[in-house]
C-alpha positions as CSV (number, residue, x, y, z in Angstrom):
1,M,-108.7,57.7,-47.7
2,I,-111.7,59.1,-45.1
3,R,-111.9,56.8,-42.0
4,V,-115.3,56.4,-41.1
5,L,-116.3,54.6,-37.9
6,A,-120.5,54.0,-37.1
7,V,-121.7,53.2,-34.1
8,D,-125.4,51.7,-33.7
9,D,-126.7,49.2,-32.4
10,E,-128.9,47.9,-35.2
11,E,-127.2,45.2,-36.8
12,P,-129.1,45.6,-40.2
13,F,-128.3,48.9,-40.3
14,R,-124.8,49.0,-39.6
15,R,-124.4,46.2,-42.3
16,L,-126.0,48.8,-44.9
17,L,-124.3,51.7,-44.1
18,K,-120.8,49.5,-43.7
19,K,-122.0,48.5,-47.6
20,E,-123.0,51.6,-49.0
21,L,-119.7,54.1,-47.7
22,T,-117.1,51.1,-48.6
23,R,-118.5,51.7,-52.5
24,K,-118.6,55.8,-52.0
25,G,-115.2,54.9,-51.3
26,F,-114.6,55.7,-47.4
27,F,-113.1,53.2,-45.2
28,T,-115.6,52.2,-42.6
29,E,-115.4,50.2,-39.9
30,V,-118.6,49.3,-37.4
31,A,-119.4,49.3,-33.8
32,P,-122.7,47.7,-32.2
33,D,-121.9,50.0,-28.6
34,A,-120.0,52.4,-27.2
35,G,-117.7,49.5,-25.6
36,T,-116.4,48.3,-28.9
37,A,-116.0,51.7,-30.2
38,L,-113.7,52.8,-28.0
39,R,-111.6,49.6,-28.1
40,L,-111.8,50.3,-31.8
41,L,-110.6,53.6,-31.3
42,K,-107.6,52.7,-29.2
43,E,-106.6,50.2,-32.2
44,S,-107.0,52.8,-34.9
45,S,-107.7,56.5,-36.0
46,F,-111.1,57.6,-37.3
47,D,-111.7,61.2,-39.2
48,V,-115.2,61.1,-38.9
49,M,-117.4,59.2,-36.3
50,L,-121.5,58.1,-36.9
51,L,-123.0,57.8,-33.5
52,D,-126.4,56.5,-32.7
53,I,-127.8,58.2,-29.5
54,L,-130.3,55.8,-28.4
55,M,-128.1,52.6,-27.2
56,P,-128.2,50.1,-24.4
57,G,-125.3,50.6,-21.6
58,L,-123.3,53.7,-22.6
59,N,-125.4,56.3,-25.1
60,G,-124.2,58.2,-27.9
61,I,-124.7,61.5,-25.1
62,L,-122.1,60.0,-22.6
63,L,-120.0,58.6,-25.5
64,M,-118.9,62.0,-26.6
65,K,-118.8,63.4,-22.9
66,K,-115.8,60.3,-22.6
67,L,-114.3,61.5,-25.7
68,R,-113.6,65.1,-24.6
69,A,-110.7,63.9,-23.0
70,D,-109.2,62.3,-26.2
71,P,-106.6,64.8,-27.5
72,A,-107.4,64.1,-31.2
73,P,-111.3,62.8,-31.6
74,P,-113.0,62.0,-34.6
75,V,-115.7,64.5,-36.0
76,I,-118.8,63.6,-34.9
77,I,-122.3,63.4,-36.6
78,V,-125.4,62.2,-34.8
79,L,-127.1,59.3,-36.5
80,T,-130.5,58.8,-34.8
81,G,-134.1,57.6,-36.0
82,K,-135.4,59.2,-32.8
83,A,-134.2,62.5,-32.9
84,T,-136.2,65.6,-31.3
85,V,-135.1,69.0,-31.2
86,E,-133.3,68.6,-27.7
87,T,-131.5,65.5,-28.4
88,A,-129.9,67.6,-31.1
89,V,-129.5,70.6,-29.1
90,E,-127.5,68.2,-26.5
91,A,-125.7,66.3,-29.0
92,M,-124.6,69.7,-30.5
93,K,-123.8,70.9,-26.4
94,H,-121.5,68.0,-26.5
95,G,-119.6,68.9,-29.6
96,A,-121.2,66.9,-32.1
97,Y,-120.4,68.6,-35.6
98,D,-123.9,68.2,-37.3
99,Y,-126.5,65.3,-37.3
100,L,-128.9,63.1,-39.5
101,T,-132.2,61.3,-39.0
102,K,-133.0,57.7,-40.3
103,P,-133.8,57.5,-43.1
104,Y,-131.2,59.4,-44.8
105,K,-130.2,59.7,-48.0
106,L,-127.4,58.4,-49.2
107,D,-125.7,61.2,-51.0
108,E,-126.4,63.8,-48.4
109,L,-124.8,61.6,-45.7
110,V,-121.7,61.6,-47.8
111,I,-121.8,65.3,-48.6
112,L,-121.8,65.1,-44.3
113,I,-119.2,63.1,-44.1
114,N,-116.8,65.2,-46.2
115,R,-117.8,68.1,-45.2
116,A,-117.3,67.1,-41.4
117,Y,-113.6,65.9,-42.4
118,E,-112.8,69.2,-43.9
119,Y,-113.8,70.6,-40.9
120,G,-112.0,68.3,-38.7
121,K,-108.7,69.5,-40.9
122,L,-109.7,72.6,-41.1
123,K,-109.8,73.1,-37.4
124,I,-106.7,71.9,-36.7
125,R,-105.3,74.4,-39.3
126,N,-107.5,77.0,-38.0
127,E,-105.8,76.2,-34.2
128,Q,-102.3,76.5,-35.2
129,F,-103.1,79.5,-37.6
130,Q,-104.7,81.4,-34.5
131,Q,-101.9,80.4,-32.1
132,E,-99.1,82.1,-34.8
133,L,-101.6,85.0,-35.3
134,L,-102.0,85.6,-31.7
135,R,-98.2,85.4,-31.5
136,K,-97.1,87.6,-33.8
137,E,-99.9,90.4,-33.3
138,T,-99.2,90.6,-29.6
139,Q,-95.2,90.4,-29.9
140,A,-93.3,93.0,-28.2
141,D,-90.6,94.8,-29.7
142,F,-87.4,94.3,-28.3
143,V,-87.2,97.9,-26.7
144,G,-84.1,99.3,-25.1
145,R,-81.1,101.4,-26.1
146,S,-78.2,99.7,-23.5
147,S,-75.2,98.2,-25.0
148,Q,-76.6,94.9,-23.6
149,V,-79.6,95.1,-25.6
150,K,-77.9,96.1,-28.7
151,H,-75.4,93.6,-28.0
152,I,-78.2,91.1,-28.0
153,L,-80.0,92.6,-31.0
154,A,-77.1,92.4,-33.4
155,L,-76.1,88.6,-32.1
156,I,-79.9,88.1,-32.8
157,R,-79.7,89.2,-36.3
158,K,-76.4,86.9,-37.0
159,I,-77.7,83.8,-35.6
160,A,-81.5,84.1,-36.6
161,P,-81.1,82.6,-40.7
162,T,-78.9,79.9,-39.4
163,D,-80.4,76.4,-37.8
164,S,-78.3,76.6,-34.7
165,T,-79.8,75.4,-31.1
166,V,-79.9,78.4,-29.4
167,F,-79.7,78.6,-25.3
168,I,-81.2,81.5,-23.2
169,Q,-80.2,82.3,-20.1
170,G,-81.9,84.8,-17.6
171,E,-83.4,85.7,-14.2
172,S,-87.5,85.7,-14.6
173,G,-89.2,88.2,-16.5
174,T,-86.1,89.1,-18.0
175,G,-87.6,88.6,-21.6
176,K,-86.5,85.2,-22.9
177,E,-89.6,84.1,-24.6
178,L,-89.2,87.4,-26.5
179,V,-85.7,86.7,-27.3
180,A,-86.9,83.1,-28.7
181,N,-89.9,84.7,-30.3
182,T,-87.6,87.5,-32.1
183,I,-84.8,84.6,-33.0
184,W,-88.1,82.6,-35.1
185,Q,-89.6,86.0,-36.7
186,H,-86.2,86.4,-38.1
187,S,-85.6,82.9,-39.1
188,K,-86.1,81.0,-42.4
189,R,-88.5,79.2,-40.4
190,S,-90.9,82.2,-39.8
191,M,-93.8,81.3,-41.8
192,L,-94.1,77.9,-40.1
193,P,-95.0,77.5,-36.6
194,L,-93.3,78.9,-33.2
195,V,-94.0,75.8,-30.5
196,V,-93.7,76.5,-26.9
197,L,-93.8,74.2,-24.2
198,N,-93.2,75.4,-20.6
199,C,-91.1,72.0,-18.8
200,A,-91.5,73.4,-15.2
201,T,-95.2,73.2,-15.5
202,L,-96.1,69.5,-16.7
203,S,-95.2,65.7,-14.2
204,E,-92.4,63.5,-16.4
205,N,-94.9,61.7,-17.5
206,F,-97.1,64.6,-19.2
207,L,-94.3,66.1,-20.3
208,E,-92.5,63.0,-22.1
209,S,-95.9,62.8,-23.9
210,E,-96.3,65.8,-24.9
211,L,-92.7,65.9,-26.4
212,F,-92.9,62.6,-28.0
213,G,-96.6,61.9,-28.5
214,Y,-98.3,58.2,-28.3
215,E,-99.8,55.6,-30.1
216,K,-103.2,54.8,-29.3
217,G,-103.8,51.9,-26.6
218,S,-100.8,52.7,-25.0
219,H,-102.6,53.8,-21.5
220,S,-106.0,53.5,-20.3
221,T,-107.2,56.9,-21.5
222,A,-105.3,56.7,-25.1
223,Y,-107.9,56.4,-27.9
224,Q,-106.6,58.0,-30.8
225,T,-102.8,58.6,-31.7
226,K,-101.4,61.7,-30.0
227,Y,-99.0,63.7,-32.1
228,G,-96.4,64.9,-29.8
229,L,-94.7,68.8,-30.0
230,F,-91.6,67.0,-32.0
231,E,-93.9,66.0,-34.5
232,V,-96.0,69.8,-34.8
233,A,-93.4,71.4,-34.8
234,D,-91.8,69.8,-38.0
235,K,-89.8,72.0,-40.1
236,G,-90.2,74.4,-37.3
237,T,-89.2,75.5,-34.1
238,L,-89.5,74.3,-30.7
239,F,-89.4,76.7,-27.9
240,L,-88.8,74.5,-24.7
241,D,-88.9,77.4,-21.3
242,E,-87.7,76.4,-18.0
243,I,-85.6,73.8,-19.6
244,G,-83.4,73.2,-16.1
245,E,-86.7,71.7,-14.8
246,I,-87.0,68.8,-17.3
247,P,-86.5,65.5,-15.3
248,R,-83.0,63.6,-15.8
249,G,-85.0,60.8,-16.9
250,L,-85.9,62.7,-20.3
251,Q,-82.7,64.3,-20.0
252,A,-81.2,61.1,-22.3
253,K,-83.9,61.0,-24.6
254,L,-84.2,64.5,-25.2
255,L,-80.2,64.3,-26.2
256,R,-81.0,61.9,-28.6
257,F,-83.2,63.8,-30.2
258,L,-81.5,66.9,-30.5
259,D,-78.8,64.5,-31.6
260,S,-80.4,62.9,-34.9
261,G,-83.7,64.2,-35.3
262,E,-85.3,60.8,-34.5
263,F,-87.2,59.7,-32.0
264,R,-90.2,57.5,-31.5
265,R,-94.1,57.5,-29.8
266,L,-94.5,55.8,-26.0
267,G,-95.8,52.6,-26.7
268,G,-94.4,52.8,-30.5
269,N,-92.0,50.8,-32.5
270,K,-91.5,52.9,-35.7
271,T,-88.8,55.6,-35.4
272,L,-89.8,59.0,-36.5
273,K,-87.6,61.8,-38.1
274,V,-88.3,65.7,-38.1
275,D,-86.4,68.5,-39.2
276,V,-87.1,70.7,-36.0
277,R,-84.7,73.9,-34.7
278,V,-84.8,74.0,-31.1
279,I,-84.8,77.1,-28.7
280,T,-84.3,76.7,-24.9
281,A,-84.5,79.3,-22.1
282,T,-83.8,78.5,-18.0
283,N,-83.4,81.0,-15.1
284,K,-81.2,78.2,-13.2
285,N,-77.0,78.2,-13.4
286,L,-77.3,74.8,-15.1
287,V,-73.6,74.8,-14.7
288,E,-74.2,74.5,-10.9
289,S,-76.7,71.9,-11.8
290,V,-74.0,69.8,-14.2
291,A,-71.7,69.5,-11.0
292,A,-74.3,68.8,-8.7
293,G,-75.7,65.9,-10.5
294,G,-79.2,67.1,-11.4
295,F,-78.6,67.9,-15.4
296,R,-76.2,66.0,-18.0
297,Q,-73.8,68.1,-19.0
298,D,-73.5,66.1,-22.5
299,L,-76.9,67.8,-23.0
300,Y,-75.8,71.0,-21.4
301,Y,-73.1,71.2,-24.0
302,R,-75.7,70.2,-26.5
303,L,-78.1,72.7,-25.6
304,N,-75.9,75.7,-25.7
305,V,-74.9,75.7,-29.3
306,I,-75.1,79.5,-29.4
307,N,-75.7,80.9,-26.0
308,I,-77.7,84.7,-25.0
309,T,-77.6,85.7,-21.9
310,I,-79.6,89.2,-20.4
311,P,-78.8,90.9,-17.8
312,P,-81.7,91.8,-14.9
313,L,-83.2,94.9,-15.8
314,R,-81.3,97.0,-13.0
315,E,-77.8,96.1,-15.0
316,R,-79.5,98.3,-17.7
317,K,-80.9,101.3,-15.9
318,E,-81.0,103.5,-19.4
319,D,-83.6,101.0,-20.8
320,I,-86.4,101.3,-18.0
321,T,-87.6,105.3,-19.5
322,E,-88.1,104.0,-22.6
323,L,-90.0,100.5,-21.2
324,S,-92.2,102.7,-18.9
325,L,-93.2,104.8,-22.4
326,H,-93.9,102.0,-24.4
327,F,-96.3,99.9,-21.8
328,L,-97.4,103.4,-21.1
329,K,-98.6,103.6,-24.5
330,R,-99.8,100.0,-25.1
331,Y,-102.0,99.6,-21.4
332,C,-103.2,103.3,-22.4
333,R,-104.8,101.1,-26.1
334,K,-105.7,98.3,-23.7
335,L,-107.7,100.7,-21.7
336,S,-108.8,103.1,-23.6
337,K,-107.2,105.7,-21.5
338,T,-105.4,108.9,-22.6
339,I,-102.0,109.7,-20.1
340,S,-99.6,111.6,-22.2
341,G,-96.4,110.4,-19.9
342,F,-94.7,110.2,-16.5
343,S,-94.0,112.8,-13.6
344,P,-90.4,113.5,-12.9
345,E,-90.8,112.3,-9.2
346,A,-92.5,109.2,-11.0
347,L,-89.9,108.7,-13.6
348,E,-87.4,109.2,-10.9
349,G,-88.7,106.7,-8.8
350,L,-89.3,103.7,-12.1
351,N,-85.6,104.3,-12.5
352,T,-84.0,104.1,-9.0
353,Y,-86.4,100.9,-8.1
354,H,-84.3,97.6,-7.9
355,W,-86.6,95.4,-10.2
356,P,-86.3,92.4,-8.6
357,G,-89.2,91.3,-11.0
358,N,-87.1,92.8,-13.9
359,V,-89.1,93.8,-17.2
360,R,-92.4,91.6,-16.5
361,E,-92.3,93.5,-12.9
362,L,-92.2,96.2,-14.6
363,E,-95.1,96.0,-17.3
364,N,-97.2,94.9,-14.0
365,V,-96.6,98.0,-12.2
366,I,-97.5,100.7,-15.8
367,E,-100.5,98.3,-16.0
368,R,-101.7,99.1,-12.3
369,A,-100.5,102.7,-12.6
370,V,-102.2,102.9,-16.3
371,T,-105.4,102.0,-14.0
372,L,-105.2,103.8,-11.1
373,C,-104.2,107.2,-12.7
374,D,-107.0,109.5,-13.0
375,T,-105.2,112.3,-14.7
376,D,-103.4,112.8,-18.0
377,T,-100.0,112.0,-16.1
378,V,-98.6,109.0,-14.0
379,H,-97.4,110.7,-10.4
380,S,-95.4,108.9,-8.0
381,H,-98.5,107.9,-5.8
382,D,-99.8,105.6,-8.5
383,L,-96.9,104.0,-8.6
384,S,-96.7,100.3,-6.4
385,I,-93.0,100.4,-5.5
386,P,-91.4,102.1,-2.9
387,L,-90.6,106.1,-3.5
388,P,-87.0,106.7,-4.2
389,L,-84.9,109.2,-1.2
390,S,-85.2,111.8,-3.4
391,V,-88.9,112.2,-3.3
392,T,-89.7,110.9,0.3
393,D,-86.4,112.2,2.6
394,K,-83.4,113.3,1.2
395,G,-81.9,113.1,4.8
396,R,-82.5,109.6,5.1
397,H,-80.0,106.6,3.5
398,V,-81.8,103.3,3.3
399,S,-80.3,100.0,1.0
400,L,-81.8,98.4,-2.3
401,E,-81.9,95.5,-0.5
402,H,-84.5,97.7,2.2
403,M,-86.4,99.1,-0.4
404,E,-87.2,95.4,-2.2
405,K,-87.9,94.5,1.3
406,E,-90.7,97.1,2.0
407,H,-92.2,96.6,-1.3
408,I,-92.3,93.5,-0.8
409,L,-94.4,93.5,2.2
410,S,-96.6,96.2,0.6
411,V,-97.5,93.9,-2.6
412,L,-98.0,90.9,0.3
413,R,-100.8,93.5,2.2
414,E,-102.3,94.4,-1.0
415,T,-103.1,90.4,-1.4
416,R,-103.9,89.7,1.9
417,G,-100.9,87.6,2.1
418,N,-101.6,85.5,-1.1
419,Q,-98.2,84.7,-2.3
420,S,-99.5,83.1,-5.6
421,K,-100.8,86.7,-6.3
422,A,-98.3,88.7,-5.2
423,S,-95.5,87.0,-7.1
424,Q,-97.9,87.5,-10.1
425,L,-97.9,91.0,-9.0
426,L,-94.1,91.3,-8.9
427,G,-93.3,89.9,-11.4
428,I,-91.4,86.6,-10.1
429,D,-92.2,83.3,-9.5
430,R,-93.2,81.8,-6.3
431,K,-90.2,80.4,-5.2
432,T,-88.2,83.2,-5.8
433,L,-90.4,85.3,-3.3
434,Y,-90.2,82.4,-0.7
435,L,-86.6,82.7,-0.9
436,K,-86.4,86.5,-0.6
437,L,-89.4,86.0,2.6
438,K,-86.6,83.7,4.1
439,K,-84.0,86.1,3.4
440,Y,-85.7,88.9,4.7
441,G,-86.3,86.8,7.8
442,V,-90.2,87.7,7.0
443,A,-92.4,85.1,8.9
444,E,-95.5,87.3,9.3
445,F,-96.6,85.9,5.6
446,S,-95.3,82.9,5.3
447,E,-98.3,80.2,4.1
448,K,-99.3,77.9,6.7
């Protein structure tokens, strides 16, 4: 049954509207003002809202603005007796699905409510579809010919059809999400969502509500029930990136979910059960975190059912040329350029460099090179990395650390000391950049 909330300050109109819509098979509640509407939205969920614009106190436009912060607002139909073109445009700009003027024709209103309801459901399905389509269309091939990559691909083929929990380890930029995507694409759940959450980007409270969801009224802005990612990913796959950053207070709840598939929304008493395959990843050494007391040992064992460790790019040098050509083709298509390949000096530079940011840094370097290149071949001067000794000075010998330091300083100079931009270009996070600057004793670019 479609649930409708009608908000209007005219009592006879509310009474008539409730009677007619109930007779037409809708569950209908009415509210005389915006404050009452907000209270009802906290107490119950509604699919469609019929909203008057001109009301005392908080008018319809202001109510729509307030509801934009809600994660799951009802679809809004503006129903007013004093509509103008300007009013309609303003309402549509703030998220109204459509508008109807009083006096209305009941059959026309019923059709509009049904369309609004279908629009709301279609919008949710479309958002999920677009996410999955984008994920599949932009899915990069797992490129590489090294023994390490061949071993990882063989392992993925074995574990993908199962429902086992997978734990992926590797430095930043090695391709942990790519591994998770590949597992999902070759699993029995590939026709269902792969839901991704980076645990390092949210505070403990937001992370908990994202995972578990919450009931309406559980906090001041909870006007609607929010479905957590455990529910959204039901029958599908949930990928928790940077699992090592999950606060200890949430670790026990996550463990209980992994053991039983059961959980409760925040503010709720009902136990819910879902069927979700969980894949996690981290660039941290969780064994050390367990020893230091920052990560629960029982949760670590529960996550580490199947372990995939991705080696850094510097330990699989034989993949660099193939990856470089792969990214060259990608960015030539994206930037509409025709570049046939790399000069021998450029390839030597790519294969000699230390790659602290791993594959992500390599991709950034190739994108920049394609952007800057004005010939049909990428040359060493197009690359934003230190040149190898064979290109610069065959008589001098410097360490890989020196080359890395010089490259980091070069990127920092290019970004005028902006560490956030520099870390993105390098393909590493800001913490890693800070530690490297500290290691090399560089104070010039420390942010004040």
